[in-house]
DSSP file (Angstrom, degrees, kcal/mol; ACC not computed):
  #  RESIDUE AA STRUCTURE BP1 BP2  ACC     N-H-->O    O-->H-N    N-H-->O    O-->H-N    TCO  KAPPA ALPHA  PHI   PSI    X-CA   Y-CA   Z-CA
    1    1 A M     >        0   0    0      0, 0.0     4,-1.5     0, 0.0     5,-0.1   0.000 360.0 360.0 360.0 -42.6    2.1   14.7  -10.7
    2    2 A F  H  >  +     0   0    0      1,-0.2     4,-2.3     2,-0.2     5,-0.2   0.911 360.0  51.3 -67.9 -43.3    4.7   12.1  -11.8
    3    3 A P  H  > S+     0   0    0      0, 0.0     4,-2.4     0, 0.0    -1,-0.2   0.851 107.9  54.4 -63.0 -30.6    7.0   12.6   -8.8
    4    4 A V  H  > S+     0   0    0      2,-0.2     4,-2.1     1,-0.2    -2,-0.2   0.894 108.4  48.6 -66.9 -39.2    4.0   12.1   -6.5
    5    5 A M  H  X S+     0   0    0     -4,-1.5     4,-2.0     2,-0.2    -1,-0.2   0.918 112.1  48.0 -67.0 -42.6    3.2    8.8   -8.2
    6    6 A I  H  X S+     0   0    0     -4,-2.3     4,-2.4     1,-0.2    -2,-0.2   0.913 112.2  49.7 -64.1 -42.2    6.8    7.6   -7.9
    7    7 A G  H  X S+     0   0    0     -4,-2.4     4,-2.7     1,-0.2    -1,-0.2   0.874 108.2  53.8 -63.7 -37.3    6.9    8.6   -4.2
    8    8 A T  H  X S+     0   0    0     -4,-2.1     4,-2.3     2,-0.2    -1,-0.2   0.904 109.5  47.8 -62.1 -42.7    3.7    6.7   -3.6
    9    9 A I  H  X S+     0   0    0     -4,-2.0     4,-2.3     2,-0.2    -2,-0.2   0.918 113.1  48.0 -65.2 -44.1    5.1    3.6   -5.1
   10   10 A V  H  X S+     0   0    0     -4,-2.4     4,-2.3     2,-0.2    -2,-0.2   0.935 113.0  47.1 -63.6 -46.9    8.3    3.9   -3.0
   11   11 A I  H  X S+     0   0    0     -4,-2.7     4,-2.4     1,-0.2    -1,-0.2   0.909 112.4  50.2 -62.3 -42.4    6.4    4.5    0.2
   12   12 A A  H  X S+     0   0    0     -4,-2.3     4,-2.4    -5,-0.2    -1,-0.2   0.892 110.0  50.7 -63.5 -39.7    4.1    1.6   -0.5
   13   13 A G  H  X S+     0   0    0     -4,-2.3     4,-2.4     2,-0.2    -1,-0.2   0.898 110.6  48.8 -64.3 -40.8    7.0   -0.7   -1.2
   14   14 A I  H  X S+     0   0    0     -4,-2.3     4,-2.7     2,-0.2    -2,-0.2   0.901 111.5  49.2 -66.6 -40.4    8.7    0.3    2.1
   15   15 A V  H  X S+     0   0    0     -4,-2.4     4,-2.4     2,-0.2    -2,-0.2   0.907 111.9  49.4 -64.8 -41.7    5.5   -0.2    4.0
   16   16 A G  H  X S+     0   0    0     -4,-2.4     4,-1.4     2,-0.2    -2,-0.2   0.914 114.2  44.4 -63.9 -43.4    5.1   -3.7    2.4
   17   17 A Y  H  X S+     0   0    0     -4,-2.4     4,-2.3     2,-0.2    -2,-0.2   0.928 114.9  48.2 -65.9 -45.5    8.6   -4.7    3.2
   18   18 A A  H  X S+     0   0    0     -4,-2.7     4,-2.1     1,-0.2     6,-0.3   0.879 108.8  53.6 -64.7 -38.2    8.5   -3.3    6.7
   19   19 A S  H  X>S+     0   0    0     -4,-2.4     5,-1.6    -5,-0.2     6,-1.4   0.861 111.8  46.0 -66.3 -33.4    5.2   -5.0    7.5
   20   20 A E  H  <5S+     0   0    0     -4,-1.4     3,-0.4     4,-0.2    -2,-0.2   0.891 113.2  48.1 -75.0 -40.0    6.6   -8.4    6.4
   21   21 A R  H  <5S+     0   0    0     -4,-2.3    -2,-0.2     1,-0.2    -1,-0.2   0.816 111.8  49.6 -71.9 -29.8    9.9   -8.0    8.3
   22   22 A T  H  <5S-     0   0    0     -4,-2.1    -1,-0.2    -5,-0.2    -2,-0.2   0.608 115.3-112.3 -85.0 -10.8    8.1   -6.9   11.6
   23   23 A G  T  <5S+     0   0    0     -4,-0.6    -3,-0.2    -3,-0.4    -4,-0.1   0.575  79.5 127.7  92.2  10.3    5.7   -9.8   11.5
   24   24 A F  S   <S+     0   0    0     -5,-1.6     2,-0.3    -6,-0.3    -4,-0.2   0.869  81.6  19.9 -64.9 -36.7    2.5   -7.8   10.8
   25   25 A T        -     0   0    0     -6,-1.4    -2,-0.2    -9,-0.1     3,-0.1  -0.865  58.8-156.1-126.8 164.2    1.8  -10.1    7.8
   26   26 A R        +     0   0    0     -2,-0.3     3,-0.1     1,-0.1    -6,-0.1  -0.199  62.4 108.5-129.8  41.1    2.9  -13.5    6.8
   27   27 A N  S    S-     0   0    0      1,-0.2     2,-0.2     2,-0.1    -1,-0.1   0.765  86.0 -98.3 -87.0 -27.5    2.3  -13.2    3.0
   28   28 A G     >  -     0   0    0      1,-0.1     4,-1.9     2,-0.1    -1,-0.2  -0.299  36.1 -88.1 111.6 154.3    5.9  -13.1    1.9
   29   29 A I  H  > S+     0   0    0      2,-0.2     4,-2.2     1,-0.2     5,-0.2   0.950 122.6  44.8 -65.3 -51.2    7.9  -10.1    1.0
   30   30 A L  H  > S+     0   0    0      1,-0.2     4,-2.5     2,-0.2     5,-0.2   0.929 113.5  48.3 -64.4 -46.6    7.0   -9.8   -2.7
   31   31 A P  H  > S+     0   0    0      0, 0.0     4,-2.6     0, 0.0    -1,-0.2   0.906 111.9  51.1 -60.0 -38.4    3.2  -10.4   -2.2
   32   32 A S  H  X S+     0   0    0     -4,-1.9     4,-2.3     2,-0.2    -2,-0.2   0.910 111.0  47.8 -64.2 -40.7    3.1   -7.8    0.6
   33   33 A I  H  X S+     0   0    0     -4,-2.2     4,-2.6     2,-0.2     5,-0.2   0.916 112.4  49.3 -65.6 -41.9    4.8   -5.3   -1.6
   34   34 A I  H  X S+     0   0    0     -4,-2.5     4,-2.2     2,-0.2    -2,-0.2   0.909 111.5  49.0 -64.3 -41.3    2.5   -6.0   -4.5
   35   35 A I  H  X S+     0   0    0     -4,-2.6     4,-2.2    -5,-0.2    -1,-0.2   0.919 113.1  47.5 -63.0 -43.5   -0.6   -5.7   -2.3
   36   36 A C  H  X S+     0   0    0     -4,-2.3     4,-2.5     1,-0.2    -2,-0.2   0.913 111.5  49.2 -65.0 -43.2    0.7   -2.4   -0.8
   37   37 A V  H  X S+     0   0    0     -4,-2.6     4,-2.4     2,-0.2    -1,-0.2   0.893 110.8  51.4 -64.8 -39.0    1.5   -0.9   -4.3
   38   38 A G  H  X S+     0   0    0     -4,-2.2     4,-2.2    -5,-0.2    -1,-0.2   0.925 111.8  46.3 -62.8 -44.8   -2.0   -1.9   -5.6
   39   39 A G  H  X S+     0   0    0     -4,-2.2     4,-2.3     1,-0.2    -2,-0.2   0.883 112.7  50.1 -64.5 -38.4   -3.7   -0.2   -2.6
   40   40 A A  H  X S+     0   0    0     -4,-2.5     4,-2.5     2,-0.2    -2,-0.2   0.889 109.3  51.0 -68.6 -38.7   -1.5    2.9   -3.0
   41   41 A F  H  X S+     0   0    0     -4,-2.4     4,-2.5     2,-0.2     5,-0.2   0.922 109.9  50.9 -61.4 -43.9   -2.3    3.1   -6.7
   42   42 A L  H  X S+     0   0    0     -4,-2.2     4,-2.1     1,-0.2    -2,-0.2   0.939 113.0  44.3 -60.3 -47.1   -6.0    2.8   -6.0
   43   43 A A  H  X S+     0   0    0     -4,-2.3     4,-2.3     1,-0.2    -1,-0.2   0.870 111.6  54.8 -65.8 -35.7   -5.8    5.6   -3.3
   44   44 A Y  H  X S+     0   0    0     -4,-2.5     4,-2.2     1,-0.2    -2,-0.2   0.930 111.8  42.6 -63.1 -45.2   -3.7    7.8   -5.6
   45   45 A F  H  X S+     0   0    0     -4,-2.5     4,-2.6     2,-0.2     5,-0.3   0.837 112.1  53.3 -74.6 -31.0   -6.2    7.6   -8.5
   46   46 A V  H  X>S+     0   0    0     -4,-2.1     4,-2.7    -5,-0.2     6,-0.8   0.906 111.0  48.1 -65.1 -40.9   -9.2    8.1   -6.2
   47   47 A R  H  X5S+     0   0    0     -4,-2.3     4,-1.1     4,-0.2    -2,-0.2   0.905 113.6  47.6 -63.5 -41.3   -7.4   11.2   -4.9
   48   48 A L  H  <5S+     0   0    0     -4,-2.2    -2,-0.2    -5,-0.2    -1,-0.2   0.916 120.4  35.7 -66.9 -43.6   -6.7   12.4   -8.4
   49   49 A M  H  <5S+     0   0    0     -4,-2.6    -2,-0.2    -5,-0.1    -3,-0.2   0.906 136.3  14.6 -80.2 -42.3  -10.2   11.8   -9.7
   50   50 A F  H  <5S-     0   0    0     -4,-2.7    -3,-0.2    -5,-0.3    -2,-0.2   0.593  89.4-123.9-114.5 -13.1  -12.4   12.7   -6.7
   51   51 A G     << +     0   0    0     -4,-1.1     2,-0.5    -5,-0.8    -4,-0.2   0.678  60.0 145.2  76.8  17.1  -10.1   14.6   -4.3
   52   52 A I        +     0   0    0     -6,-0.8     2,-0.3    -9,-0.1    -1,-0.3  -0.777  30.3  74.1 -91.6 127.7  -10.9   12.2   -1.5
   53   53 A G  S    S-     0   0    0     -2,-0.5     2,-0.0    -3,-0.1    -9,-0.0  -0.955  79.1 -57.8 162.0-175.7   -8.0   11.5    0.9
   54   54 A F        -     0   0    0     -2,-0.3     6,-0.1     2,-0.2     0, 0.0  -0.174  62.3 -89.9 -82.0-176.9   -5.9   12.8    3.7
   55   55 A G  S    S+     0   0    0     -2,-0.0    -1,-0.0     4,-0.0     3,-0.0   0.930 103.9  40.8 -64.7 -50.6   -3.9   16.0    3.5
   56   56 A S  S  > S-     0   0    0      1,-0.1     4,-1.8     0, 0.0    -2,-0.2  -0.735  74.1-129.3-107.1 151.0   -0.6   14.8    2.1
   57   57 A P  H  > S+     0   0    0      0, 0.0     4,-2.2     0, 0.0     5,-0.1   0.839 109.1  56.7 -62.8 -32.5    0.2   12.2   -0.6
   58   58 A G  H  > S+     0   0    0      2,-0.2     4,-2.2     1,-0.2     5,-0.2   0.902 106.5  48.0 -66.1 -40.8    2.6   10.4    1.7
   59   59 A L  H  > S+     0   0    0      1,-0.2     4,-2.5     2,-0.2     5,-0.2   0.870 110.3  52.9 -67.3 -36.5    0.0    9.9    4.4
   60   60 A N  H  X S+     0   0    0     -4,-1.8     4,-2.5     2,-0.2     5,-0.2   0.913 109.4  49.3 -61.7 -42.7   -2.4    8.6    1.7
   61   61 A A  H  X S+     0   0    0     -4,-2.2     4,-1.9     2,-0.2    -2,-0.2   0.912 113.3  45.7 -65.4 -42.2    0.2    6.1    0.6
   62   62 A I  H  X S+     0   0    0     -4,-2.2     4,-2.2     2,-0.2     5,-0.2   0.945 115.6  45.3 -66.2 -48.1    0.8    4.8    4.1
   63   63 A A  H  X S+     0   0    0     -4,-2.5     4,-2.3     1,-0.2    -2,-0.2   0.909 115.1  46.7 -63.9 -42.8   -2.8    4.6    5.1
   64   64 A S  H  X S+     0   0    0     -4,-2.5     4,-2.3    -5,-0.2    -1,-0.2   0.853 111.2  52.6 -71.2 -32.9   -3.9    2.9    1.9
   65   65 A S  H  X S+     0   0    0     -4,-1.9     4,-1.9    -5,-0.2    -2,-0.2   0.933 112.3  44.1 -66.3 -45.7   -1.0    0.4    2.0
   66   66 A I  H  X S+     0   0    0     -4,-2.2     4,-1.7     1,-0.2    -2,-0.2   0.901 113.6  52.1 -65.6 -40.6   -1.8   -0.7    5.5
   67   67 A G  H  X S+     0   0    0     -4,-2.3     4,-2.3    -5,-0.2    -2,-0.2   0.895 108.4  50.3 -62.1 -40.4   -5.5   -0.8    4.6
   68   68 A A  H  X S+     0   0    0     -4,-2.3     4,-2.3     1,-0.2    -1,-0.2   0.879 108.5  52.7 -67.1 -36.6   -4.8   -3.1    1.6
   69   69 A L  H  < S+     0   0    0     -4,-1.9    -1,-0.2     1,-0.2    -2,-0.2   0.848 112.1  46.0 -66.7 -32.2   -2.7   -5.4    3.8
   70   70 A I  H  < S+     0   0    0     -4,-1.7    -2,-0.2     1,-0.1    -1,-0.2   0.882 114.8  46.4 -76.3 -37.9   -5.6   -5.7    6.3
   71   71 A I  H  < S+     0   0    0     -4,-2.3    -2,-0.2     1,-0.2    -3,-0.2   0.849 110.3  53.1 -73.9 -34.5   -8.2   -6.3    3.6
   72   72 A V     <  +     0   0    0     -4,-2.3     2,-1.4    -5,-0.2    -1,-0.2  -0.744  66.3 178.4-106.9  86.0   -6.3   -8.9    1.6
   73   73 A P    >   +     0   0    0      0, 0.0     3,-1.2     0, 0.0     4,-0.2  -0.632   7.6 167.7 -89.1  85.7   -5.3  -11.6    4.0
   74   74 A T  G >   +     0   0    0     -2,-1.4     3,-1.1     1,-0.2    -5,-0.0   0.680  65.4  74.1 -73.8 -15.4   -3.5  -14.0    1.8
   75   75 A H  G 3  S+     0   0    0      1,-0.2    -1,-0.2    -3,-0.1   -50,-0.0   0.653  90.2  59.7 -72.2 -12.3   -2.0  -16.0    4.7
   76   76 A W  G <  S+     0   0    0     -3,-1.2    -1,-0.2     2,-0.1    -2,-0.2   0.592  82.5 104.7 -87.7 -11.4   -5.5  -17.5    5.3
   77   77 A R  S <  S-     0   0    0     -3,-1.1     2,-0.2    -4,-0.2    -3,-0.0  -0.392  76.6-116.6 -70.5 145.5   -5.7  -19.1    1.9
   78   78 A K              0   0    0      1,-0.1    -1,-0.1    -2,-0.1    -2,-0.1  -0.589 360.0 360.0 -80.7 145.7   -5.2  -22.8    1.6
   79   79 A R              0   0    0     -2,-0.2    -1,-0.1     0, 0.0    -2,-0.0   0.433 360.0 360.0 -97.2 360.0   -2.2  -23.9   -0.4
């Protein structure tokens, strides 16, 4: 259970970094990583409590990270 959580965090961080470097988001590297890790934690605990998710934990982490980046568009906020 603990290695799955660590892997989820690592995969979410990689997705957040890659999305920022490729231009998918314009939030900044650290905010994108934080958003992805939050979404991945949420999906991890939903999978743990209810069993809802895709087949593998890695696919859950990738899908939830991308979903969190789409749902939380911080680049539209006024500064």
